[in-house]
VOFIMI-964131 format. One line per 8 residues: number of its first residue (from 0); for each residue x, y, z of N, C-alpha, C, O, CB. Coordinates in pm, whole numbers, plus 32768, in hexadecimal, padded with zeros to 4 digits. Glycine has a CB too. Example, Ala and Ser with C-alpha at 12.3 -4.5 7.8 and 13.67 -1.06 7.14 Angstrom:
0 = 8527/7DC7/830C/84CE/7E3E/830C/8528/7EB6/830C/8590/7EB4/834E/846B/7E41/8389; 8505/7F1F/82C4/8557/7F96/82CA/850A/8003/8313/853D/8072/8324/8580/7FC4/823C
***
This chain:
0 = 14E1/AFA5/6B0F/144F/AF9E/6B07/1414/AF89/6B92/1449/AF3A/6BE1/1422/AF2B/6AA7; 13A9/AFCF/6BB0/1366/AFC2/6C32/12F8/AF59/6C27/12A2/AF61/6BCF/132C/B04A/6C61; 12FB/AEF8/6C81/1299/AE8D/6C80/123A/AE9D/6CF6/1263/AEC5/6D63/12DF/AE03/6C84; 11BC/AE7E/6CE0/115A/AE81/6D4C/1168/AE03/6DA0/115F/AD96/6D69/10CA/AE8D/6D14; 117F/AE0E/6E23/118E/AD95/6E75/110C/AD47/6E80/109F/AD81/6E8A/11BE/ADBB/6F00; 1119/ACC3/6E7C/10A4/AC6C/6E7B/10B5/ABFA/6EDF/1124/ABCB/6EF6/108C/AC33/6DED; 1045/ABD0/6F19/1045/AB63/6F7A/1006/AAE7/6F3A/0F97/AAED/6F05/0FF8/AB8C/6FFB; 104E/AA78/6F41/101C/A9F8/6F10/1019/A998/6F87/1082/A970/6FB9/1076/A9BF/6E9A
8 = 0FA3/A975/6FB5/0F95/A928/7031/0F98/A892/7015/0F4D/A860/6FC1/0F12/A94D/7078; 0FEF/A84C/705C/1001/A7BC/7048/0F91/A76F/708A/0F85/A76E/7104/1089/A78F/707F; 0F3E/A72D/7038/0ECE/A6E2/7071/0EFD/A662/70B5/0EB3/A62A/7106/0E69/A6C0/7005; 0F77/A633/7098/0FAC/A5BD/70DA/0FB9/A5D4/7171/0FB8/A575/71BF/1035/A597/709F; 0FC5/A653/7198/0FD7/A675/7225/0F53/A693/726C/0F52/A6AE/72E4/1033/A6EB/7232; 0EE5/A68E/7223/0E63/A6AC/725E/0E2B/A631/72A4/0E65/A5C4/729E/0E01/A6DE/71F3; 0DBA/A645/72E7/0D6F/A5D5/731F/0D1B/A59C/72AC/0CB2/A5D1/728A/0D14/A602/739A; 0D4D/A52F/7271/0D0D/A4FD/71F6/0C7D/A4CF/720C/0C2D/A4D1/71AE/0D5E/A48A/71BE
16 = 0C5C/A4A7/7285/0BD2/A47E/72A0/0B74/A4F5/72A6/0AFA/A4E5/72A2/0BCB/A430/7323; 0BAD/A56C/72AE/0B5C/A5E7/72AE/0B8D/A648/7243/0B87/A6C1/7254/0B60/A62A/7339; 0BBE/A610/71D3/0BFA/A665/716C/0B96/A6C6/7130/0BB9/A739/7112/0C36/A60E/70FF; 0B1A/A69B/711E/0AB6/A6F4/70E5/0AA4/A772/7138/0A99/A7E0/7102/0A32/A6AD/70D8; 0AA2/A762/71BB/0A95/A7D6/7215/0B0F/A82F/720A/0B04/A8AA/7207/0A81/A7A9/72A7; 0B86/A7F1/7204/0C01/A83F/71F3/0BFF/A88F/7171/0C26/A904/716F/0C7C/A7E3/71F6; 0BD2/A851/7106/0BCF/A896/7085/0B75/A911/708B/0B98/A97A/7057/0B9E/A836/7016; 0B01/A903/70CB/0AA8/A978/70D8/0AEE/A9E9/7124/0AE1/AA5E/7100/0A25/A950/711F
24 = 0B36/A9C5/718C/0B7E/AA2A/71DA/0BEC/AA6A/7186/0BFE/AAE4/7189/0BBA/A9EB/7258; 0C36/AA19/713C/0CA2/AA4D/70E8/0C6C/AAA7/7079/0CAB/AB0B/7056/0CF3/A9D9/70AB; 0BF9/AA84/7043/0BB9/AADB/6FE0/0B98/AB62/701F/0BB3/ABCB/6FE5/0B39/AA98/6FA7; 0B5D/AB5D/7095/0B35/ABDA/70D9/0BAD/AC31/70F8/0BA4/ACAC/70F4/0AE9/ABBA/715A; 0C1D/ABF3/7118/0C95/AC3D/713C/0CE7/AC69/70C4/0D4D/ACAC/70D3/0CEA/ABEB/7197; 0CBB/AC44/704C/0CF6/AC79/6FD3/0D7E/AC42/6FAD/0DD0/AC8A/6F74/0D01/AD09/6FE0; 0D99/ABC2/6FCC/0E18/AB89/6F9F/0E16/AB7E/6F06/0DAC/AB7E/6EC8/0E32/AAFE/6FE1; 0E8B/AB74/6ECC/0E95/AB79/6E3A/0E89/AAF0/6DF8/0E4A/AAE2/6D8F/0F18/ABB7/6E13
32 = 0EC6/AA8A/6E35/0EC1/AA03/6DFF/0EB1/A99F/6E6F/0ECF/A9BC/6EE3/0F3F/A9E4/6DAD; 0E82/A928/6E4C/0E8A/A8B4/6EA3/0EF5/A858/6E69/0EEF/A831/6DF5/0DFE/A86A/6EAF; 0F56/A836/6EBB/0FCA/A7E8/6E8F/0FAF/A754/6EA6/0F92/A72B/6F17/104B/A815/6ED9; 0FB8/A705/6E3C/0F9C/A676/6E43/101B/A628/6E21/104E/A632/6DB1/0F28/A64F/6DE3; 104D/A5DB/6E81/10C5/A58A/6E6B/109D/A4FF/6E3B/1057/A4B6/6E81/111A/A581/6EED; 10C9/A4DC/6DC4/10AF/A459/6D8B/1132/A409/6D8E/1194/A431/6D4E/1076/A464/6CF9; 1133/A399/6DD7/11AB/A348/6DE6/118C/A2B8/6DBE/111E/A287/6DD5/11E1/A34E/6E77; 11ED/A275/6D83/11D4/A1F0/6D4B/121F/A17F/6D92/1218/A10C/6D65/11FA/A1EF/6CBB
40 = 1266/A19D/6E00/12B5/A13A/6E49/1329/A102/6DF7/1363/A09B/6E1A/125C/A0C7/6E77; 134B/A146/6D89/13BF/A121/6D38/1420/A198/6D31/1495/A18C/6D56/1394/A0F5/6CA9; 13EF/A208/6D01/1445/A27F/6CFA/1467/A2B1/6D86/14D6/A2E1/6D9F/1400/A2EE/6CA8; 1407/A2A6/6DE0/141C/A2C4/6E6E/13E3/A250/6EBF/138C/A207/6E8E/13D8/A34E/6E96; 1411/A23C/6F3C/13E7/A1C7/6F8A/1364/A1DD/6FD4/135C/A1C6/704C/1452/A1A3/6FEE; 12FE/A208/6F8D/127C/A21A/6FCB/1212/A211/6F5E/1230/A21F/6EE8/1273/A2A2/7016; 1198/A1F9/6F86/1127/A1EC/6F2A/10B7/A245/6F5D/1088/A235/6FCD/10F8/A157/6F1C; 108D/A2A4/6F09/1025/A301/6F37/0FB2/A306/6ED3/0F7D/A29F/6EAB/1060/A38D/6F4C
48 = 0F8C/A37E/6EAC/0F17/A393/6E5A/0F30/A36C/6DC8/0FA2/A35D/6D9D/0EEA/A423/6E62; 0EC1/A35C/6D7E/0ECA/A33C/6CF1/0E68/A38C/6C9F/0E28/A3E8/6CD3/0EB2/A2A8/6CDC; 0E5A/A36C/6C1F/0E02/A3B9/6BC7/0D71/A3C1/6BF6/0D31/A429/6BE6/0E04/A37E/6B3E; 0D3B/A356/6C30/0CB0/A359/6C5C/0C9C/A3BF/6CCD/0C35/A401/6CD4/0C83/A2CE/6C8A; 0CFE/A3CA/6D24/0CF7/A42D/6D90/0CF8/A4BA/6D56/0CAD/A511/6D83/0D6C/A41B/6DF4; 0D4E/A4D0/6CF2/0D54/A553/6CB2/0CCF/A575/6C6F/0C9F/A5E6/6C7A/0DC6/A558/6C4C; 0C94/A514/6C2A/0C13/A52C/6BEA/0BA8/A54F/6C51/0B55/A5A7/6C39/0BE8/A4B0/6B9A; 0BA9/A50B/6CC4/0B47/A528/6D2C/0B5B/A5B6/6D62/0AF9/A5FC/6D7D/0B53/A4C2/6D9F
56 = 0BD8/A5E0/6D71/0BF1/A667/6DA0/0BC7/A6CF/6D39/0B95/A73A/6D5D/0C84/A679/6DC2; 0BDA/A6B1/6CBA/0BAF/A70F/6C52/0B18/A725/6C56/0AE8/A792/6C36/0BD8/A6DD/6BC9; 0ACE/A6BE/6C7C/0A3D/A6CB/6C89/0A15/A714/6D09/09AC/A753/6D10/09FC/A642/6C85; 0A6C/A70B/6D6E/0A49/A73F/6DF2/0A67/A7D2/6E03/0A2D/A813/6E5A/0A90/A6F2/6E5A; 0AC3/A809/6DB0/0AEC/A894/6DC7/0B13/A8D9/6D45/0B4B/A899/6CEB/0B61/A89A/6E2A; 0AF6/A95B/6D3A/0B26/A9A7/6CC6/0BB8/A9D1/6CD4/0BF3/AA02/6C74/0ACF/AA21/6CB1; 0BF2/A9C0/6D4C/0C7D/A9E4/6D5D/0CD5/A992/6D00/0CC0/A919/6CF2/0CA9/A9D0/6DEF; 0D37/A9D0/6CBE/0D91/A983/6C69/0DE7/A925/6CBD/0E05/A940/6D31/0DE9/A9E0/6C16
64 = 0E0E/A8B7/6C7F/0E5F/A852/6CC2/0EEF/A85A/6C93/0F0B/A865/6C1C/0E26/A7C6/6CA9; 0F49/A855/6CF1/0FD9/A857/6CDB/1009/A7C7/6CF0/102A/A7A1/6D60/1023/A8BE/6D3B; 100C/A779/6C85/1022/A6E9/6C8F/10B6/A6C7/6C77/10ED/A6E4/6C0D/0FCA/A69E/6C29; 10F3/A68A/6CDB/1181/A669/6CD8/118F/A5D2/6CC9/1170/A585/6D24/11CA/A69A/6D5A; 11BE/A5A8/6C55/11C7/A51A/6C34/1253/A4E4/6C4F/12AE/A4F6/6BFF/11A0/A502/6BA1; 1261/A4A3/6CC2/12DD/A45F/6CE6/12D1/A3CE/6CB9/12C4/A373/6D0A/12FA/A469/6D80; 12D6/A3BC/6C34/12BC/A33B/6BF6/1320/A322/6B86/135D/A380/6B52/122A/A334/6BC0; 1331/A2A4/6B63/138F/A282/6AF9/1351/A291/6A6E/1399/A297/6A0B/13C1/A1F4/6B0B
72 = 12CA/A297/6A67/1287/A2A0/69E5/1220/A311/69E7/11A8/A2F6/69EE/1243/A219/69C2; 124B/A38D/69E2/11EC/A3FC/69E7/118F/A400/696D/111F/A431/6978/1237/A47F/69F1; 11BC/A3CE/68FB/1166/A3CE/6885/10EC/A375/689A/107F/A396/686B/11B4/A39F/6809; 10FE/A305/68E0/108C/A2AF/6901/1028/A2FA/6958/0FB0/A2F1/6942/10BB/A22F/6948; 105A/A343/69BA/1002/A391/6A10/0FB4/A3F8/69BE/0F3B/A409/69D2/1052/A3D6/6A7F; 0FF8/A43D/6965/0FB8/A4A4/6914/0F49/A468/68BD/0EE2/A4A7/68A8/101E/A4EC/68BD; 0F60/A3F0/688C/0EFD/A3B0/6834/0E7B/A391/687C/0E14/A37A/683C/0F36/A331/67F9; 0E7E/A38E/6900/0E07/A36C/6950/0DC2/A3E6/698A/0D66/A3DA/69DB/0E2D/A30D/69C0
80 = 0DF0/A45E/6961/0DBA/A4D8/699B/0D87/A538/6931/0DB2/A535/68BD/0E24/A51C/69EF; 0D2B/A58E/695B/0D04/A602/690C/0D21/A67B/6962/0CDE/A693/69C7/0C6C/A5FC/68E0; 0D84/A6C8/693B/0DAB/A73C/698A/0D52/A7B3/696C/0D1E/A7C1/68FD/0E3D/A760/6970; 0D40/A808/69D0/0CF1/A881/69C0/0D4D/A8F9/69AE/0DC1/A8F3/69D7/0C93/A895/6A39; 0D1C/A964/6973/0D6B/A9DF/696F/0D97/AA07/69FC/0D46/AA0B/6A58/0D1C/AA51/692E; 0E17/AA24/6A0A/0E4C/AA4B/6A8B/0E89/A9DB/6ADC/0ED8/A9F5/6B37/0DE3/AA89/6ADA; 0E66/A95D/6ABD/0EA8/A8ED/6B01/0F3B/A8E8/6AD9/0F62/A919/6A70/0E61/A867/6ADE; 0F8C/A8AC/6B2F/101A/A899/6B12/103A/A804/6B14/1013/A7BD/6B70/1073/A8E5/6B78
88 = 1080/A7D6/6AAD/10B1/A74D/6AA7/1149/A755/6AB2/118C/A787/6A57/1084/A703/6A22; 1180/A724/6B22/1210/A729/6B38/124A/A69C/6B39/121E/A647/6B86/1230/A770/6BBC; 12AC/A684/6AE2/12F5/A607/6ADE/1383/A621/6B0E/13A3/A690/6B38/12F4/A5CA/6A4E; 13D9/A5BA/6B09/145F/A5C9/6B41/14CB/A5D6/6AD8/14CC/A590/6A72/147E/A555/6B9B; 1527/A631/6AF4/1596/A64D/6A99/15F9/A5DA/6A93/1647/A5D0/6A34/15DE/A6CC/6AC2; 15F8/A583/6AF8/1659/A515/6AFD/163B/A4A6/6A99/1692/A455/6A7A/165E/A4DB/6B87; 15C2/A4A3/6A66/159D/A43D/6A03/15D5/A463/697A/15CF/A4D7/6953/1503/A42C/69FC; 160C/A403/6930/1648/A420/68AC/15DE/A42E/683F/15D7/A3DD/67E3/16AB/A3B3/6885
96 = 158B/A495/684C/1517/A4A6/67F3/151E/A52D/67AE/153F/A592/67EC/1493/A498/6842; 1500/A52D/672D/14E6/A5AA/66E6/1452/A5C8/66FB/13FB/A583/66C4/150B/A5A0/664A; 1436/A62F/6749/13AC/A64A/6772/135F/A6A1/6710/12EE/A6C7/672D/13AC/A68C/67F9; 1397/A6C1/669D/1356/A720/6644/12CB/A6F1/6618/126E/A742/660F/13AD/A739/65CA; 12BC/A670/65FD/123A/A63B/65CF/11D4/A645/6640/1164/A674/6629/1247/A5A8/65A0; 11F9/A61B/66B8/119D/A625/6729/1179/A6B5/6746/1104/A6D5/675F/11DA/A5E4/67A5; 11DC/A70C/6742/11C3/A799/675F/1160/A7D5/66FC/110A/A825/6722/1246/A7E9/675D; 116C/A7B0/667D/1111/A7E4/6617/1081/A7BB/6635/1025/A80B/6626/113A/A7B3/658C
104 = 106D/A73E/665F/0FE6/A70F/6682/0FB0/A75A/66FC/0F3B/A781/66FF/0FE8/A677/669E; 1005/A76E/675E/0FDC/A7B4/67D8/0FB8/A845/67B9/0F52/A878/67E9/104B/A7AD/6842; 100B/A887/676A/0FEF/A913/6747/0F71/A920/66F3/0F2B/A985/66FC/1066/A94F/66FC; 0F54/A8BB/66A1/0EDA/A8BF/664F/0E5D/A8C1/66A6/0DF5/A8F3/667B/0ED6/A847/65F1; 0E67/A88B/671F/0DF6/A88B/677C/0DF1/A90A/67D1/0D99/A91A/6825/0DFD/A812/67D6; 0E50/A964/67BA/0E54/A9DE/6809/0E96/A9CD/6890/0E91/AA26/68E5/0DCB/AA12/681D; 0ED6/A958/68A4/0F1A/A93C/6922/0FAE/A960/6916/0FDF/A981/68AA/0F09/A8A7/694A; 0FF5/A958/6986/1082/A978/698C/10D4/A8F8/699C/10A5/A896/69D5/109F/A9D9/69FF
112 = 114F/A8FC/6969/11A9/A88A/6976/1226/A8B4/69C3/1263/A91A/69A6/11CE/A852/68EC; 124A/A863/6A25/12BF/A882/6A74/131B/A80B/6A84/12F4/A798/6A6E/1296/A8B5/6AFB; 1395/A828/6AAC/13F7/A7C1/6ACE/1423/A7D3/6B5E/1438/A843/6B8D/1471/A7C5/6A6F; 1431/A763/6BA4/1464/A762/6C2C/14F6/A737/6C2C/1522/A6E9/6BD7/1410/A706/6C87; 1540/A76C/6C8D/15CF/A750/6C98/15EB/A71F/6D26/15D2/A768/6D87/1625/A7D0/6C77; 161D/A6A6/6D34/163C/A66D/6DB7/16B3/A6B5/6DF7/1702/A6F5/6DB0/1659/A5D8/6DAA; 16C2/A6AB/6E7A/172D/A6F6/6EBE/17B8/A6DD/6E87/1809/A73A/6E80/172C/A6D4/6F4F; 17D5/A661/6E5F/185C/A641/6E31/1873/A661/6D9D/18E3/A656/6D6D/1877/A5AE/6E49
120 = 180B/A688/6D57/1817/A6A4/6CC7/183E/A735/6CAF/180A/A78E/6CF3/1793/A684/6C7F; 1898/A74F/6C51/18C0/A7DA/6C33/1851/A825/6BEB/17F6/A7E9/6BB1/1940/A7DB/6BDE; 1859/A8A9/6BEF/17F0/A8FB/6BB3/17E6/A8E7/6B1C/177B/A8F9/6AE3/1809/A98D/6BD1; 1855/A8C2/6ADC/184F/A8B5/6A4A/180C/A835/6A1A/1809/A81B/69A2/18DA/A8BC/6A12; 17D7/A7E4/6A77/178A/A76F/6A4E/170D/A796/6A00/16D7/A744/69B5/1763/A71B/6AC8; 16DD/A810/6A11/1667/A83C/69C7/168C/A86B/693A/1634/A888/68EA/1620/A8AD/6A12; 170D/A873/691D/173C/A8B3/68A2/1709/A875/6822/16E7/A8BD/67C4/17CD/A8B2/689F; 1704/A7F0/681C/16DC/A7B0/679E/1648/A7C3/677F/161C/A7A9/670F/16FC/A71D/67A3
128 = 15F9/A7F0/67E3/156A/A80A/67CD/1546/A89B/67EB/14D1/A8BA/6805/1516/A7AC/6824; 15A9/A8F2/67E7/1594/A97B/6812/152D/A9C6/67BE/14EA/AA21/67EF/1616/A9C6/6810; 1521/A9A0/6740/14C8/A9E9/66E5/1434/A9CA/66FC/13DE/AA12/66CA/14EB/A9C9/6657; 1415/A961/6748/1388/A938/6750/134E/A93C/67DD/12DF/A90C/67F2/1379/A8AE/6719; 1396/A974/683E/1364/A974/68C7/1335/A9FE/68F2/1364/AA65/68C1/13CF/A940/6926; 12D7/A9FD/6951/12A1/AA78/6989/12D0/AA8F/6A18/12D9/AB00/6A46/1209/AA76/6985; 12ED/AA22/6A5F/1318/AA2B/6AEB/1388/A9C7/6B05/1396/A964/6ABE/12A1/AA11/6B4A; 13D7/A9E4/6B6C/143A/A987/6B9F/141F/A977/6C34/1416/A9D9/6C7D/14CD/A9B8/6B84
136 = 1413/A8F9/6C60/1400/A8DC/6CEE/1483/A8AA/6D29/14B8/A844/6CFE/138F/A875/6D03; 14B5/A8F2/6D8B/152E/A8C7/6DD1/1506/A879/6E4C/14C3/A8AD/6EA6/1587/A941/6DF7; 152F/A7FA/6E50/1516/A7A8/6EC6/157D/A7CC/6F30/15F6/A7C4/6F19/151B/A710/6EA2; 154B/A7F3/6FA4/15A1/A81B/7013/15B8/A7A9/7074/1608/A7B4/70D1/1565/A892/705B; 1572/A73A/705F/157F/A6C0/70AD/158F/A64C/704C/1573/A65A/6FD5/1504/A6AA/710C; 15BC/A5DB/7080/15BE/A563/702C/152D/A534/7020/14EC/A517/7084/161A/A4F2/7069; 14F9/A52C/6FA4/1469/A519/6F92/1439/A48D/6FB8/1483/A42B/6FB4/1445/A533/6F03; 13BA/A489/6FDD/137A/A409/6FF9/131F/A40B/7072/12BF/A3BE/7078/13E2/A3A2/700C
144 = 133C/A462/70D3/12EE/A460/714E/12D4/A4ED/7181/1328/A546/7172/1335/A40E/71B9; 125F/A4FF/71BD/123E/A57F/71FB/1290/A590/727A/12B0/A52F/72BE/11A7/A58A/721A; 12B1/A60D/7299/12F7/A62B/7315/138C/A60E/7314/13C9/A609/737F/12BA/A5DF/7382; 13C8/A5FA/729F/1457/A5DE/7297/14A9/A659/72BC/147B/A6CA/72B0/147D/A5AE/720B; 1524/A642/72E9/157C/A6AE/7313/15BA/A6F2/7298/15E4/A6B0/723A/15EA/A679/7371; 15BF/A778/729C/15FC/A7C2/722F/1692/A7A4/7226/16D7/A79C/728C/15E4/A858/7241; 16C2/A794/71AC/174F/A77C/7194/179E/A7FA/71B8/1778/A868/7191/1769/A754/7100; 180A/A7EA/7202/185A/A85C/722D/188D/A8AD/71B5/18C2/A876/7155/18D1/A82C/7282
152 = 187B/A92F/71BD/18AF/A98A/7156/1862/A98D/70D4/1889/A9D4/7078/1938/A967/7139; 17F4/A942/70CA/17B0/A931/7049/1767/A9B0/701C/1750/A9C1/6FA4/174D/A8BE/7052; 1743/AA08/7079/16F8/AA80/7050/1749/AAD8/6FF1/170F/AB20/6F9F/16CF/AAD0/70CB; 17CD/AAD4/6FFC/1820/AB26/6FA3/1812/AAFC/6F10/1835/AB47/6EB6/18B2/AB1E/6FCD; 17DF/AA83/6EFB/17CB/AA53/6E72/1762/AAA4/6E27/1760/AAA7/6DAC/17A2/A9C0/6E73; 170A/AAE6/6E73/16A5/AB3B/6E33/16E8/ABAA/6DE3/16C6/ABC1/6D70/1645/AB77/6E9E; 1747/ABEE/6E22/178E/AC58/6DDC/17DE/AC25/6D67/17E7/AC67/6CFF/17E9/ACA0/6E3B; 1818/ABAE/6D76/1864/AB71/6D08/1809/AB52/6C92/182E/AB6A/6C1F/18A9/AAF1/6D38
160 = 1793/AB1C/6CB0/1735/AAFC/6C44/1701/AB7B/6C01/16F4/AB80/6B87/16BF/AAAA/6C7A; 16E5/ABE2/6C51/16B5/AC60/6C17/171D/AC9A/6BB8/16FC/ACC9/6B4B/1693/ACC6/6C86; 179A/AC96/6BE1/1806/ACC8/6B8C/1813/AC76/6B0D/1829/ACAC/6AA0/188A/ACC9/6BD8; 1807/ABF1/6B1A/1812/AB99/6AA6/17A2/ABB5/6A42/17BC/ABC2/69CA/180D/AB06/6AD1; 1727/ABBE/6A72/16B6/ABD7/6A18/16C2/AC5F/69D4/16AE/AC6B/695C/1631/ABCE/6A66; 16E4/ACC5/6A23/16EF/AD4C/69ED/175D/AD55/6983/174E/AD98/691D/1709/ADB1/6A5D; 17CC/AD12/699E/183D/AD19/6941/1822/ACCF/68BF/1868/ACE3/685C/18B9/ACE1/6982; 17BD/AC78/68C0/1797/AC30/6846/1717/AC68/6808/16D3/AC25/67BA/1784/AB9C/6866
168 = 16F8/ACE5/682A/1687/AD28/67EB/15FF/ACFA/6818/159D/AD12/67D2/1690/AD19/675B; 15F6/ACB7/688C/1575/AC86/68BC/1552/ACC3/6944/1539/AC7D/69A6/1576/ABED/68C6; 1551/AD49/6945/152A/AD8A/69C2/1493/AD80/69DA/1462/ADAC/6A42/1554/AE1C/69C0; 144A/AD46/6979/13BA/AD32/698A/139A/ACB2/69D7/1328/ACA2/6A04/1377/AD2E/6902; 13F9/AC59/69E6/13E1/ABDC/6A2E/13E0/ABF8/6AC3/143E/AC33/6AF9/144E/AB71/6A0A; 1376/ABCD/6B07/136C/ABE2/6B97/13A8/AB6C/6BE3/13A5/AAFA/6BB5/12DA/ABF7/6BBF; 13DF/AB89/6C57/141C/AB23/6CAC/13C0/AB03/6D20/1394/AB5B/6D6A/14A7/AB52/6CDF; 13A4/AA82/6D2F/1357/AA4D/6D9E/13B6/AA08/6DFF/1417/A9C8/6DD4/12E8/A9ED/6D6E
176 = 139B/AA13/6E7F/13ED/A9CF/6EE4/1393/A971/6F33/1323/A993/6F57/1434/AA34/6F42; 13C8/A8F8/6F4E/1376/A88D/6F86/13C7/A83F/6FEC/142F/A806/6FCD/1342/A82F/6F16; 1394/A83C/7069/13D1/A7EB/70D0/13FF/A83B/7149/1460/A885/7141/1445/A7A1/7098; 13B7/A82C/71B9/13DB/A86F/7237/13DF/A907/7228/1438/A949/725B/1463/A83D/7268; 137B/A93C/71E0/1376/A9CC/71C5/1324/AA12/7232/12A9/AA16/722C/1338/A9E7/7138; 1369/AA47/7294/1327/AA98/72FB/1313/AB25/72C5/1349/AB49/725C/137B/AA9A/737F; 12C6/AB75/730D/12B0/ABFF/72E2/1333/AC4B/72DE/134B/AC9A/7282/124C/AC45/7340; 1389/AC36/7342/1408/AC7D/7348/1463/AC54/72D4/14A2/ACA9/7295/144E/AC62/73CE
184 = 146A/ABD3/72B9/14BD/ABA3/7249/1485/ABD2/71C4/14D0/ABF4/7169/14C7/AB0B/724B; 1400/ABD4/71B9/13C1/AC03/713E/13E4/AC95/7124/1401/ACBB/70B2/1328/ABF2/7145; 13E2/ACE5/718B/1405/AD73/717B/1494/AD83/714B/14B0/ADD6/70F5/13F1/ADBE/7200; 14EF/AD33/7180/157A/AD3A/7156/1589/AD10/70C3/15CF/AD51/7076/15D2/ACE1/71B0; 1545/ACA3/709D/1550/AC73/7014/1509/ACCD/6FB1/152F/ACD2/6F3C/1518/ABE7/7009; 14A4/AD15/6FDD/1465/AD79/6F86/14CA/ADE3/6F5F/14CA/AE13/6EEE/13EB/ADBA/6FCC; 151F/AE07/6FBD/1587/AE68/6F9F/15F0/AE35/6F3E/1634/AE85/6EFD/15CA/AE92/701D; 15FD/ADB1/6F33/165C/AD73/6ED6/161F/AD5B/6E4C/1668/AD3D/6DEE/168E/ACF1/6F0F
192 = 159A/AD68/6E40/155C/AD58/6DBE/14EE/ACF1/6DB4/14B7/ACDD/6D48/15C2/AD37/6D5E; 14CC/ACAE/6E22/145C/AC50/6E1F/13D8/AC9C/6E22/13D0/AD08/6E5E/1464/ABED/6E96; 1372/AC65/6DE1/12F0/ACA9/6DE3/127A/AC4B/6DFB/120A/AC79/6E10/12DC/ACF1/6D61; 1292/ABC7/6DF9/1229/AB65/6E16/1259/AB15/6E8F/12C7/AADD/6E8D/120B/AB07/6D9A; 1207/AB0F/6EF7/1231/AAD3/6F75/11D3/AA60/6F99/115C/AA76/6FB4/1236/AB3D/6FE6; 1209/A9E6/6F99/11B9/A971/6FBD/11B8/A967/7055/121F/A953/7094/11F2/A8EE/6F7C; 1142/A976/708E/1133/A977/711F/10FD/A8F4/7153/1094/A8C5/7127/10D9/A9E7/7149; 1146/A8B8/71B1/111B/A83B/71EF/111C/A848/7285/10E4/A8A6/72BD/1173/A7C7/71C2
200 = 115E/A7E8/72C9/115D/A7E6/735A/11AE/A857/7399/1193/A87F/740A/1190/A762/738C; 1211/A88A/7351/1267/A8F4/738A/1227/A97D/7381/1243/A9D3/73D5/12EC/A8F6/7343; 11D1/A994/731E/119D/AA1A/7308/1107/AA2A/7311/10D7/AA94/7337/11C8/AA47/7286; 10BC/A9C1/72EE/1029/A9CD/72E6/0FE4/A975/734E/0F96/A9A7/739E/0FF8/A9A8/725A; 1001/A8F5/734C/0FC2/A898/73AA/1019/A88B/7426/1055/A822/7440/0FAB/A80C/7368; 101D/A8F6/7472/1072/A8FA/74EA/1023/A8CD/7564/0FB1/A8F6/757A/10AA/A988/74FF; 1062/A879/75B3/101F/A840/7627/0FF0/A8AE/7686/103C/A907/76AB/107C/A7DF/7670; 0F71/A8A5/76AD/0F39/A903/770D/0F06/A984/76D1/0ED0/A9D8/7719/0F9E/A923/7771
208 = 0F16/A995/764C/0EE8/AA0F/760A/0E83/A9ED/759D/0E8D/A984/755E/0F5F/AA5C/75CF; 0E24/AA45/7587/0DBF/AA30/7520/0DED/AA69/749B/0E49/AABB/7497/0D3A/AA6E/7549; 0DAE/AA3F/7430/0DCB/AA79/73AD/0DAE/AB0E/73AA/0DF0/AB5A/7363/0D7A/AA31/7340; 0D4B/AB39/73F7/0D2B/ABC8/73FF/0D9C/AC18/743F/0DA3/AC92/742E/0CAA/ABDD/744D; 0DF3/ABD5/7488/0E66/AC17/74C3/0EE2/AC0D/746B/0F2A/AC6F/7458/0E84/ABDC/754C; 0EFB/AB96/7436/0F7A/AB7F/73F1/0F7E/ABBD/7366/0FE6/ABF2/733E/0F95/AAEC/73E6; 0F12/ABB7/731C/0F16/ABE8/7291/0F28/AC80/728B/0F7B/ACAE/723C/0E97/ABC0/7247; 0EDF/ACD1/72D9/0EFB/AD61/72D6/0F8A/AD83/7300/0FC7/ADDD/72C7/0E9A/ADAA/7330
216 = 0FBF/AD3B/7363/1049/AD55/738E/10AC/AD30/7321/110E/AD77/730A/1069/AD08/740F; 1092/ACC1/72DD/10E9/AC95/7270/10E4/ACF9/71FD/114B/AD1D/71C5/10BF/AC09/723F; 106B/AD25/71DC/105D/AD85/716E/10A3/AE09/718F/10E4/AE44/7139/0FC9/AD9E/7150; 1095/AE36/7209/10D7/AEB3/722F/116E/AEA6/7223/11B1/AF05/71FA/10B2/AEDA/72BE; 11A5/AE31/7247/1235/AE1C/7240/1268/AE25/71B1/12CE/AE66/7197/125A/AD95/727B; 1223/ADE5/7154/1256/ADE3/70CA/1237/AE63/707E/127E/AE84/701F/121C/AD6D/707F; 11CF/AEAA/70A6/11AA/AF24/705F/11FB/AF9D/708B/11FE/B003/7046/1118/AF40/7071; 123B/AF93/70FE/128A/B002/7131/131F/AFE1/712F/136F/B024/7170/125E/B026/71BE
224 = 1343/AF79/70E5/13D0/AF52/70DD/1413/AF9A/706A/13D3/AFD8/7015/13DE/AEBA/70CC; 1497/AF8F/706A/14E6/AFC3/6FF9/14F4/B058/6FFA/1534/B091/6FA1/14A9/AF98/6F78
***
């Protein structure tokens, strides 16, 4: 199946004191999603945004939000949110949770449900919830902080995940990649089967370059790959 490549920009990497201005620029440049990392200082060793921040962003922009919940209690987070059509709610495959109930609620709102897979976790961690997910996010770094170094050899996991999903009859599930995703790395992973690219300091918010420079270059890389 051919997937349309999409850019999801990590707001954690933006200038938060000028986030509104950044959002207007990202809207103008036609990015597909705004990526929001929610961390609870338990599942990962950092504390970031929460439901109130997500609600404020929903009021500030029509762009769909790609919300990544690095938390021990994703159901609690979901209970405090109203998702919009096109938003993505991503929880973690490492948690011993049957996500079917949460996924049903998310799909009822017209939103998408995804599972994230940490670098050390095998691709089959998504297996017990394979019937209810729309996306899989492969973490290419150890999660918790912006600007982390990509794990050596981790990009090959994209092809492994694509093969796993396809062999289980889920070629409709799209693969997102998150962590140290430069334009060059994104192009390579697009060839392996990734179609959603979370852009942060390596690909979008690059020192000395404007969003008007980085986003067109990033888009050209992923659209001409494979």
